[in-house]
C-alpha positions, 0 to 999 in steps of 0.5 A: 275783029269778031262781030258778036260778043256776050260781054264788051268791056271798054277800058284796058286798065286794072278794072277792065282787065281784072273784070274780064278775068273774073267773068271768064273765070265764072264761065262767061264766053266771048268777052272782048276788051276794047282799049283805045291805046295799049293796055294800062296806058291810062290812069293805071299806068300813070298811078303812083302804084300804092296799095293801102287799106287806110281809108275813112269809108267802110266801102273803100276799106273793105275793097282795099283790104280784100284786094291786098289779099289778092295782091299777096297771092296774085303771082300764084293765082294768075300763074304769072311768069314774071312778078307783080312786084308787090312789096308790103313796106307799109304806109305811114300817114302823118298828121300835122294838124289836130283836125287831121289827127281827129279824122285819123282816129275815126278812120282807124276805128273803121279799119279796126272794125274790119280787121285791118291792123293799123296802128296809131303811133307817136311822132317819135315812133313814126321817126323810128320807122322813117328816120329822116321824117321831119317831126317838127309839128308832127302830132302823130301818125298811123301805120299799117305794115301790110300796105305796100305797092305793086307794079301796075304794068305787071299786074295788068299783064298778069290779068291779061295773060290769065284772061287770054288763057280763058278765051278773052279777046283784047282789041287794042288801038281801037276807039269806041265811036258809039253805043247802039240801043233798041227799046232801051237796051244796048245792042252793039258797040261801034268802033273804028274796027267795026261793030260788035253786037252784044247785050252787055257793055261795061264802061271801065275807061276811067276819066273817059267814062263820061264820054262813053255814057254820053253816047247813050244820052246819060250825064255821068257825075264825074270829071277828069282832074290832072295829077302829076308825079315824078321819079328820081334817080335810084339810091340805096334803100333808106325808106321802107313805107309810103309816106302820106301827108294830107296836110302837105298834099304829098305822097312819097315812096321808095321803089324796090329798085331804089328810085323815089316816086312822089306826087302832090295833089293840087286843089286848083287843078281845072276839071279838064283833060289836060295831061301836060306836065308843068314846072309849077308841079316840080317846084311844089312837090320838091318844096313839100317833099323836102319839108316832110322828108329833108333827106331827099333834097339832093335827089335828082329827078329823072322824069315827071308825068301826069295822068287823070283821076276820074273824080266823083262827087264823094271820091268813091266809085260808081258801080251801076247800070245806066238808066234807059240803057239796060245792059250797060254798066259803069265802073268809074269814079275811083278818084285816084285809088282804082288800082289799089282796089281793082282786084276786088272791085272786079269780083264785086262787079262780076258777081252783080252783073252775073246775078250772083250773091255779092260779098258786100252791098254794091247798092252803096256805090249806085247813082241814086246816092247823088240824087238822095244826097247820101254821099259816101264822102272819103276823107283820105284822098291825096 
């Protein structure tokens, strides 16, 4: 392992790998990415792979809109020799309650102000898009055709290979054990393979971001929360878009290979690091999926798994320099949507850390919002 670096990035998921590429693209030399296991072994590799622009806060919608543009051209931009498998089958977000429908109206207003082509449609129009959708009690839906999904492992691999070509060094199966400081500035990252002297450390390790911040005596306002998912056997194509029902806490999509990926959010999940799968989840997701999409009742489950959301108090990410640890930045708290905004998040962070003009005000994602009580509450998280 090298002994010095200009930048050390902790975390080898979408945020860390995309950020390494964006900084190297801007001329930064001697970048090291440290990952405790293999690349995309954390939340990125365990996510539902969806990419949507239908958010309720302007901040998330901008990051998602611009990330979709990056996903669309990623194979060419990163000169990737495989395929990130970005398919734009759309997102259908269904509303079964009046309160949801009213919130969707507000969300779509935000999206339209940013040029996101979301449509508000009737229950009958929603069923034309997904014929096996249960429209009993359905009030309406929103649909955006340019939403879709990509292969998280291929996306991270594309950034990794592009970063390697630009000189980025990746240290996998390496654990960070401490952060050294002198006079309020970071000076080194301590690892199980030795120390790396550096003046810039970027904490992009998702649910473990709080643990890293504690190494410099700072309590980061986020907590881990288990979310489970499953994949079914592959069947003939029958569902184009991802279907989301916040009322049923459900998301469900059919992959290009024919299998279905789905999950439900559980509001009673404890705030801990448990990633074991449960039979309760299997029953819950089956019940909700069959209610919304009855055709799926005979599908056989291949496997299920779980991962951890890095939840912030307002379900929006935290981009900030840590107090009393100059040079240490955090990019965490994505609350389950880090993958879909990862490409443009990396651009924003690179611009800020390198002192360049940011394409949007990054201060909105700062730590001060929690002290001031000015939260960016995101209403569209499942």
